C-alpha positions as a Python dict, from the first residue, in 0.01 Angstrom:
ca = {
    (1, 'M'): (0, 0, 0),
    (2, 'R'): (-71, 16, 365),
    (3, 'I'): (183, 149, 551),
    (4, 'A'): (202, 212, 932),
    (5, 'V'): (399, 498, 1037),
    (6, 'L'): (517, 466, 1364),
    (7, 'G'): (614, 803, 1552),
    (8, 'A'): (384, 966, 1335),
    (9, 'D'): (374, 1280, 1562),
    (10, 'G'): (721, 1332, 1552),
    (11, 'Y'): (954, 1592, 1352),
    (12, 'L'): (975, 1290, 1042),
    (13, 'G'): (712, 1091, 1114),
    (14, 'W'): (467, 1357, 1035),
    (15, 'P'): (562, 1486, 710),
    (16, 'T'): (636, 1158, 590),
    (17, 'A'): (255, 1052, 678),
    (18, 'L'): (148, 1336, 500),
    (19, 'H'): (368, 1285, 215),
    (20, 'L'): (280, 898, 182),
    (21, 'S'): (-91, 952, 234),
    (22, 'A'): (-71, 1208, -38),
    (23, 'R'): (52, 958, -280),
    (24, 'G'): (-202, 739, -244),
    (25, 'H'): (-83, 488, 8),
    (26, 'D'): (-348, 385, 292),
    (27, 'V'): (-174, 544, 617),
    (28, 'V'): (-188, 452, 954),
    (29, 'A'): (-45, 701, 1203),
    (30, 'V'): (85, 549, 1517),
    (31, 'D'): (264, 722, 1824),
    (32, 'S'): (233, 751, 2196),
    (33, 'L'): (258, 1107, 2207),
    (34, 'V'): (562, 1092, 2442),
    (35, 'R'): (757, 1342, 2282),
    (36, 'R'): (525, 1639, 2388),
    (37, 'R'): (547, 1477, 2761),
    (38, 'W'): (935, 1514, 2736),
    (39, 'D'): (934, 1881, 2624),
    (40, 'E'): (742, 1958, 2932),
    (41, 'E'): (1002, 1773, 3112),
    (42, 'C'): (1261, 1914, 2963),
    (43, 'G'): (1148, 2267, 2951),
    (44, 'T'): (1169, 2246, 2531),
    (45, 'D'): (936, 2338, 2296),
    (46, 'S'): (896, 2306, 1907),
    (47, 'L'): (968, 2697, 1766),
    (48, 'T'): (693, 2637, 1521),
    (49, 'P'): (360, 2584, 1706),
    (50, 'I'): (219, 2241, 1692),
    (51, 'A'): (-156, 2138, 1661),
    (52, 'S'): (-266, 1846, 1846),
    (53, 'M'): (-304, 1537, 1666),
    (54, 'A'): (-656, 1512, 1631),
    (55, 'D'): (-652, 1891, 1453),
    (56, 'R'): (-366, 1782, 1213),
    (57, 'L'): (-562, 1446, 1099),
    (58, 'A'): (-845, 1624, 1048),
    (59, 'R'): (-683, 1915, 890),
    (60, 'W'): (-534, 1707, 622),
    (61, 'Q'): (-818, 1536, 538),
    (62, 'A'): (-999, 1866, 480),
    (63, 'E'): (-693, 2000, 258),
    (64, 'S'): (-592, 1641, 75),
    (65, 'G'): (-932, 1458, 64),
    (66, 'H'): (-719, 1169, 213),
    (67, 'K'): (-777, 1032, 566),
    (68, 'I'): (-502, 857, 777),
    (69, 'G'): (-588, 617, 1037),
    (70, 'W'): (-488, 704, 1411),
    (71, 'H'): (-354, 454, 1694),
    (72, 'Q'): (-207, 602, 1995),
    (73, 'I'): (-7, 324, 2190),
    (74, 'D'): (337, 246, 2318),
    (75, 'L'): (573, 18, 2149),
    (76, 'C'): (700, -106, 2439),
    (77, 'D'): (351, -245, 2537),
    (78, 'A'): (378, -571, 2329),
    (79, 'A'): (8, -684, 2369),
    (80, 'A'): (-79, -338, 2175),
    (81, 'V'): (168, -390, 1922),
    (82, 'D'): (21, -760, 1848),
    (83, 'E'): (-333, -610, 1797),
    (84, 'L'): (-180, -319, 1601),
    (85, 'I'): (-13, -539, 1346),
    (86, 'R'): (-298, -814, 1331),
    (87, 'T'): (-553, -565, 1294),
    (88, 'T'): (-393, -337, 1045),
    (89, 'Q'): (-199, -592, 826),
    (90, 'P'): (2, -371, 694),
    (91, 'D'): (247, -404, 387),
    (92, 'A'): (520, -219, 515),
    (93, 'I'): (623, -43, 831),
    (94, 'V'): (809, 299, 865),
    (95, 'H'): (957, 311, 1187),
    (96, 'F'): (1036, 658, 1377),
    (97, 'A'): (909, 590, 1708),
    (98, 'E'): (1217, 608, 1956),
    (99, 'Q'): (1390, 856, 2153),
    (100, 'R'): (1592, 1041, 1893),
    (101, 'S'): (1824, 1248, 2102),
    (102, 'A'): (2177, 1180, 2180),
    (103, 'P'): (2180, 1487, 2480),
    (104, 'Y'): (1841, 1358, 2612),
    (105, 'S'): (2006, 979, 2659),
    (106, 'M'): (2317, 1114, 2879),
    (107, 'I'): (2120, 1340, 3150),
    (108, 'S'): (2103, 1071, 3386),
    (109, 'P'): (2099, 693, 3400),
    (110, 'R'): (1733, 735, 3402),
    (111, 'H'): (1733, 863, 3114),
    (112, 'G'): (1992, 652, 2940),
    (113, 'V'): (1804, 347, 3037),
    (114, 'E'): (1495, 466, 2952),
    (115, 'T'): (1628, 532, 2604),
    (116, 'Q'): (1758, 182, 2592),
    (117, 'V'): (1445, 27, 2677),
    (118, 'N'): (1211, 261, 2486),
    (119, 'N'): (1446, 229, 2155),
    (120, 'V'): (1563, -165, 2183),
    (121, 'V'): (1243, -312, 2324),
    (122, 'G'): (991, -119, 2118),
    (123, 'T'): (1170, -252, 1756),
    (124, 'L'): (1206, -577, 1916),
    (125, 'N'): (798, -611, 1970),
    (126, 'V'): (773, -490, 1648),
    (127, 'L'): (995, -739, 1449),
    (128, 'L'): (841, -1047, 1707),
    (129, 'S'): (465, -905, 1609),
    (130, 'V'): (565, -884, 1233),
    (131, 'R'): (683, -1248, 1228),
    (132, 'D'): (402, -1414, 1396),
    (133, 'H'): (113, -1120, 1201),
    (134, 'A'): (223, -1005, 910),
    (135, 'P'): (540, -1220, 792),
    (136, 'D'): (526, -1040, 443),
    (137, 'C'): (574, -691, 580),
    (138, 'H'): (844, -495, 450),
    (139, 'V'): (984, -282, 805),
    (140, 'I'): (1170, 12, 717),
    (141, 'K'): (1351, 125, 1017),
    (142, 'L'): (1533, 481, 1069),
    (143, 'G'): (1892, 410, 1191),
    (144, 'T'): (2160, 711, 1222),
    (145, 'M'): (2473, 744, 1080),
    (146, 'G'): (2607, 797, 1410),
    (147, 'E'): (2605, 405, 1459),
    (148, 'Y'): (2932, 441, 1245),
    (149, 'G'): (3118, 724, 1449),
    (150, 'T'): (3413, 850, 1270),
    (151, 'P'): (3660, 559, 1165),
    (152, 'N'): (3976, 611, 1005),
    (153, 'I'): (3874, 440, 672),
    (154, 'D'): (3586, 501, 437),
    (155, 'I'): (3199, 415, 569),
    (156, 'E'): (3030, 190, 342),
    (157, 'E'): (2679, 135, 322),
    (158, 'G'): (2591, -137, 615),
    (159, 'F'): (2838, -398, 502),
    (160, 'I'): (3194, -424, 461),
    (161, 'E'): (3405, -705, 266),
    (162, 'I'): (3668, -826, 508),
    (163, 'E'): (3985, -1035, 443),
    (164, 'H'): (4173, -1182, 742),
    (165, 'N'): (4413, -1462, 762),
    (166, 'G'): (4340, -1538, 418),
    (167, 'R'): (3972, -1584, 455),
    (168, 'H'): (3699, -1352, 317),
    (169, 'D'): (3344, -1276, 430),
    (170, 'R'): (3080, -991, 378),
    (171, 'M'): (3011, -869, 747),
    (172, 'L'): (2807, -577, 930),
    (173, 'Y'): (3019, -278, 909),
    (174, 'P'): (3157, -185, 1291),
    (175, 'K'): (2989, 46, 1497),
    (176, 'Q'): (3167, 300, 1730),
    (177, 'P'): (2846, 473, 1865),
    (178, 'G'): (2901, 811, 2077),
    (179, 'S'): (2596, 821, 2297),
    (180, 'L'): (2352, 578, 2470),
    (181, 'Y'): (2118, 707, 2182),
    (182, 'H'): (2341, 613, 1909),
    (183, 'L'): (2428, 289, 2119),
    (184, 'S'): (2070, 174, 2110),
    (185, 'K'): (2003, 220, 1741),
    (186, 'V'): (2307, -17, 1688),
    (187, 'H'): (2136, -283, 1891),
    (188, 'D'): (1837, -235, 1642),
    (189, 'S'): (2036, -293, 1386),
    (190, 'H'): (2162, -602, 1506),
    (191, 'N'): (1823, -710, 1560),
    (192, 'L'): (1708, -621, 1253),
    (193, 'D'): (2009, -825, 1079),
    (194, 'F'): (1879, -1127, 1338),
    (195, 'A'): (1542, -1107, 1225),
    (196, 'C'): (1595, -1126, 852),
    (197, 'R'): (1863, -1416, 906),
    (198, 'I'): (1656, -1631, 1129),
    (199, 'W'): (1290, -1532, 1060),
    (200, 'D'): (1327, -1464, 722),
    (201, 'L'): (1185, -1091, 779),
    (202, 'R'): (1243, -850, 498),
    (203, 'A'): (1394, -503, 642),
    (204, 'T'): (1556, -191, 534),
    (205, 'D'): (1743, 13, 761),
    (206, 'L'): (1796, 368, 674),
    (207, 'N'): (2092, 506, 835),
    (208, 'Q'): (1995, 871, 842),
    (209, 'G'): (2225, 1198, 855),
    (210, 'V'): (2122, 1522, 1020),
    (211, 'V'): (1784, 1647, 880),
    (212, 'Y'): (1730, 2011, 840),
    (213, 'G'): (1414, 2193, 732),
    (214, 'T'): (1054, 2182, 821),
    (215, 'T'): (887, 2244, 469),
    (216, 'T'): (734, 1950, 243),
    (217, 'D'): (499, 1975, -32),
    (218, 'E'): (223, 1861, 216),
    (219, 'T'): (310, 2076, 546),
    (220, 'A'): (308, 2396, 357),
    (221, 'L'): (-55, 2340, 283),
    (222, 'H'): (-207, 2504, 623),
    (223, 'P'): (-19, 2596, 924),
    (224, 'Q'): (-191, 2342, 1144),
    (225, 'L'): (40, 2079, 878),
    (226, 'I'): (378, 2218, 998),
    (227, 'T'): (630, 2005, 1168),
    (228, 'R'): (846, 2068, 1480),
    (229, 'F'): (1149, 2305, 1474),
    (230, 'D'): (1395, 2210, 1738),
    (231, 'Y'): (1659, 2413, 1818),
    (232, 'D'): (1764, 2367, 2192),
    (233, 'G'): (2058, 2176, 2363),
    (234, 'I'): (1835, 1833, 2384),
    (235, 'W'): (1655, 1800, 2081),
    (236, 'G'): (1783, 2033, 1844),
    (237, 'T'): (2009, 1977, 1514),
    (238, 'V'): (2309, 2227, 1459),
    (239, 'L'): (2156, 2425, 1146),
    (240, 'N'): (1841, 2496, 1325),
    (241, 'R'): (2043, 2607, 1651),
    (242, 'Y'): (2275, 2834, 1452),
    (243, 'C'): (1977, 2977, 1249),
    (244, 'V'): (1812, 3091, 1576),
    (245, 'Q'): (2087, 3222, 1724),
    (246, 'A'): (2151, 3449, 1419),
    (247, 'A'): (1802, 3552, 1448),
    (248, 'V'): (1803, 3646, 1811),
    (249, 'G'): (2160, 3833, 1774),
    (250, 'E'): (2373, 3552, 1992),
    (251, 'P'): (2699, 3439, 1816),
    (252, 'L'): (2663, 3083, 1685),
    (253, 'T'): (2835, 2861, 1894),
    (254, 'V'): (3062, 2621, 1750),
    (255, 'Y'): (3178, 2305, 1971),
    (256, 'G'): (3564, 2282, 2014),
    (257, 'K'): (3733, 2360, 1682),
    (258, 'G'): (3453, 2265, 1485),
    (259, 'G'): (3578, 2009, 1271),
    (260, 'Q'): (3332, 1729, 1344),
    (261, 'T'): (3168, 1629, 998),
    (262, 'R'): (2892, 1467, 924),
    (263, 'G'): (2581, 1413, 656),
    (264, 'F'): (2320, 1601, 629),
    (265, 'L'): (1970, 1627, 393),
    (266, 'D'): (1679, 1810, 327),
    (267, 'I'): (1312, 1698, 496),
    (268, 'R'): (1185, 1692, 126),
    (269, 'D'): (1461, 1456, 48),
    (270, 'T'): (1379, 1228, 398),
    (271, 'V'): (1058, 1151, 256),
    (272, 'R'): (1118, 1087, -81),
    (273, 'C'): (1397, 844, 63),
    (274, 'I'): (1112, 681, 286),
    (275, 'E'): (915, 641, -20),
    (276, 'L'): (1182, 510, -206),
    (277, 'A'): (1251, 240, 13),
    (278, 'A'): (867, 149, 53),
    (279, 'L'): (861, 82, -314),
    (280, 'N'): (1160, -91, -366),
    (281, 'A'): (1112, -381, -62),
    (282, 'P'): (1388, -645, 1),
    (283, 'A'): (1311, -1045, -60),
    (284, 'A'): (1208, -1218, 226),
    (285, 'G'): (1533, -1280, 454),
    (286, 'E'): (1704, -988, 299),
    (287, 'Y'): (1833, -696, 521),
    (288, 'R'): (1921, -386, 331),
    (289, 'V'): (2125, -70, 485),
    (290, 'Y'): (2117, 246, 305),
    (291, 'N'): (2305, 579, 407),
    (292, 'Q'): (2031, 824, 390),
    (293, 'F'): (2229, 1169, 352),
    (294, 'T'): (2310, 1387, 41),
    (295, 'E'): (2606, 1597, 178),
    (296, 'Q'): (2862, 1606, 452),
    (297, 'F'): (2969, 1937, 657),
    (298, 'S'): (3171, 2034, 929),
    (299, 'V'): (2986, 2209, 1207),
    (300, 'L'): (3221, 2502, 1145),
    (301, 'G'): (3165, 2473, 783),
    (302, 'L'): (2787, 2498, 845),
    (303, 'A'): (2821, 2808, 1098),
    (304, 'E'): (3035, 2989, 790),
    (305, 'K'): (2736, 2914, 563),
    (306, 'V'): (2511, 3084, 786),
    (307, 'E'): (2720, 3387, 845),
    (308, 'H'): (2803, 3437, 468),
    (309, 'A'): (2390, 3385, 406),
    (310, 'R'): (2325, 3672, 682),
    (311, 'A'): (2596, 3875, 558),
    (312, 'A'): (2458, 3861, 194),
    (313, 'H'): (2159, 4060, 345),
    (314, 'G'): (2371, 4309, 557),
    (315, 'L'): (2328, 4140, 894),
    (316, 'P'): (2630, 4062, 1064),
    (317, 'T'): (2686, 3763, 1247),
    (318, 'T'): (2998, 3607, 1480),
    (319, 'I'): (3112, 3240, 1524),
    (320, 'S'): (3205, 3168, 1891),
    (321, 'H'): (3405, 2852, 1968),
    (322, 'V'): (3318, 2705, 2279),
    (323, 'P'): (3419, 2361, 2512),
    (324, 'N'): (3273, 2085, 2363),
    (325, 'P'): (3029, 1880, 2552),
    (326, 'R'): (3013, 1545, 2382),
    (327, 'R'): (3298, 1311, 2379),
    (328, 'E'): (3353, 1273, 2024),
    (329, 'K'): (3676, 1364, 1750),
    (330, 'E'): (3668, 1696, 1677),
    (331, 'E'): (3935, 1642, 1388),
    (332, 'H'): (3890, 1330, 1183),
    (333, 'Y'): (3883, 1125, 861),
    (334, 'Y'): (3489, 1095, 715),
    (335, 'N'): (3387, 968, 411),
    (336, 'A'): (3062, 781, 413),
    (337, 'K'): (2930, 602, 108),
    (338, 'H'): (2567, 725, 0),
    (339, 'Q'): (2505, 581, -355),
    (340, 'R'): (2212, 311, -342),
    (341, 'L'): (1926, 546, -275),
    (342, 'L'): (2060, 802, -577),
    (343, 'D'): (2066, 473, -780),
    (344, 'L'): (1690, 445, -689),
    (345, 'G'): (1598, 775, -809),
    (346, 'L'): (1672, 1032, -535),
    (347, 'E'): (1701, 1377, -661),
    (348, 'P'): (1851, 1559, -373),
    (349, 'H'): (1802, 1906, -254),
    (350, 'G'): (2117, 2087, -188),
    (351, 'L'): (2194, 2317, 118),
    (352, 'T'): (2183, 2656, -25),
    (353, 'D'): (2198, 3024, 72),
    (354, 'T'): (1839, 3057, -36),
    (355, 'L'): (1745, 2734, 196),
    (356, 'I'): (1947, 2905, 506),
    (357, 'D'): (1728, 3227, 412),
    (358, 'H'): (1415, 3029, 423),
    (359, 'V'): (1513, 2866, 783),
    (360, 'V'): (1567, 3187, 919),
    (361, 'Q'): (1280, 3324, 809),
    (362, 'T'): (1105, 3056, 986),
    (363, 'V'): (1316, 3136, 1284),
    (364, 'E'): (1195, 3531, 1265),
    (365, 'A'): (847, 3442, 1172),
    (366, 'N'): (841, 3278, 1543),
    (367, 'V'): (1100, 3454, 1699),
    (368, 'S'): (854, 3494, 2004),
    (369, 'R'): (871, 3157, 2084),
    (370, 'V'): (1228, 3122, 2128),
    (371, 'K'): (1344, 3009, 2484),
    (372, 'R'): (1728, 3160, 2505),
    (373, 'N'): (1813, 2946, 2804),
    (374, 'T'): (1752, 2643, 2643),
    (375, 'I'): (1950, 2707, 2330),
    (376, 'E'): (2273, 2596, 2464),
    (377, 'A'): (2430, 2251, 2555),
    (378, 'T'): (2394, 2189, 2869),
    (379, 'I'): (2435, 1800, 2902),
    (380, 'D'): (2840, 1688, 2953),
    (381, 'W'): (2911, 1332, 2837),
    (382, 'R'): (3225, 1333, 3002),
    (383, 'K'): (3049, 1385, 3354),
    (384, 'G'): (2780, 1100, 3349),
    (385, 'G'): (2539, 1351, 3255),
    (386, 'H'): (2586, 1649, 3489),
    (387, 'V'): (2493, 1999, 3361),
    (388, 'Y'): (2699, 2290, 3343),
    (389, 'A'): (2680, 2545, 3587),
    (390, 'G'): (2568, 2819, 3406),
    (391, 'G'): (2274, 2831, 3141),
    (392, 'R'): (2059, 2576, 3239),
    (393, 'S'): (1694, 2582, 3267),
    (394, 'P'): (1496, 2509, 3620),
    (395, 'A'): (1342, 2186, 3456),
    (396, 'L'): (1694, 2032, 3318),
    (397, 'T'): (1844, 2109, 3625),
    (398, 'A'): (1551, 1902, 3828),
    (399, 'L'): (1618, 1622, 3537),
    (400, 'A'): (1961, 1562, 3596),
    (401, 'G'): (1878, 1524, 3988),
    (402, 'I'): (1649, 1255, 3881),
    (403, 'G'): (1824, 908, 3866),
    (404, 'G'): (2182, 1069, 3906),
}
């Protein structure tokens, strides 16, 4: 298939583009490169050094013999999106091209608005362009399990059967997003559903859990092919943060009691899930939702796993509970269904001590690049994005003053 990967310079977009290319698909990589600018603004950076897009693409062709096409555009530019879809005529679109950080969306009013405009308008431009120029194209959109929140009932895969006043219906599962970023993803989901119902498009919404790891078969071929490793308080994921803290001898900081439970998956499972979705397109007018994760952990449970893995090598690690900067339930019921991708053939990788060791080894190999003043969370949900008084970087302090 010809597959356009939107957001191909990102943490997941890049390994997905390589994975699909390695399997013989004609891949078109698309990105505005805005994430590199956001790092400059926030004073953050990937722990792993990231090559330029030109060098990445050249290296992939040299290592694999496969060529990936390249387009640098902003999805909020409707004319550019139209030109892309009209000229490339993709069979499928994999859409990662969104501002994907909940903390970033809560820094200030400007950041919240930027997140919503970038994500919602960009996705809507894609849907409108597919409608007009490639109506048979399958849109595969990366959503998030964070759309659901933490309801006190089981989380179904996208839809829920409702009995009300003697009547029955199948409806989109109610959403309880916890940040302006997550709220933008809810808007995306509704727009996808609308596009399928009204315009007969075909779309798959992948509500993804928290991804860990940086290594796939393809990114391991050469250092220039490695993907991002984010560990800071804006872009970083919880396991990465713990592994960095362990490697530099700092306590593992658990937000509040640490009972917050979420779905997690290995990056190798992410790229495989994308492939499975692409190979199993829905019918015209069908909107599918898959919950894309393989295991559930609490944030305290993850910290204890890192502590255990380090102790096995005689490396003591401590756990510290800190005030939770987010507005979220710290103890809650959480049972999310995630069967459909398994039914399609996903063979998941589990989080093991060996894998944690591998992540820590990645950290230790790049420990000189750790920016310690960016590790801690500095964005407070309750105060409209104000930052804490201590530990913040000068760049983040300046950011918080722009627009709020």
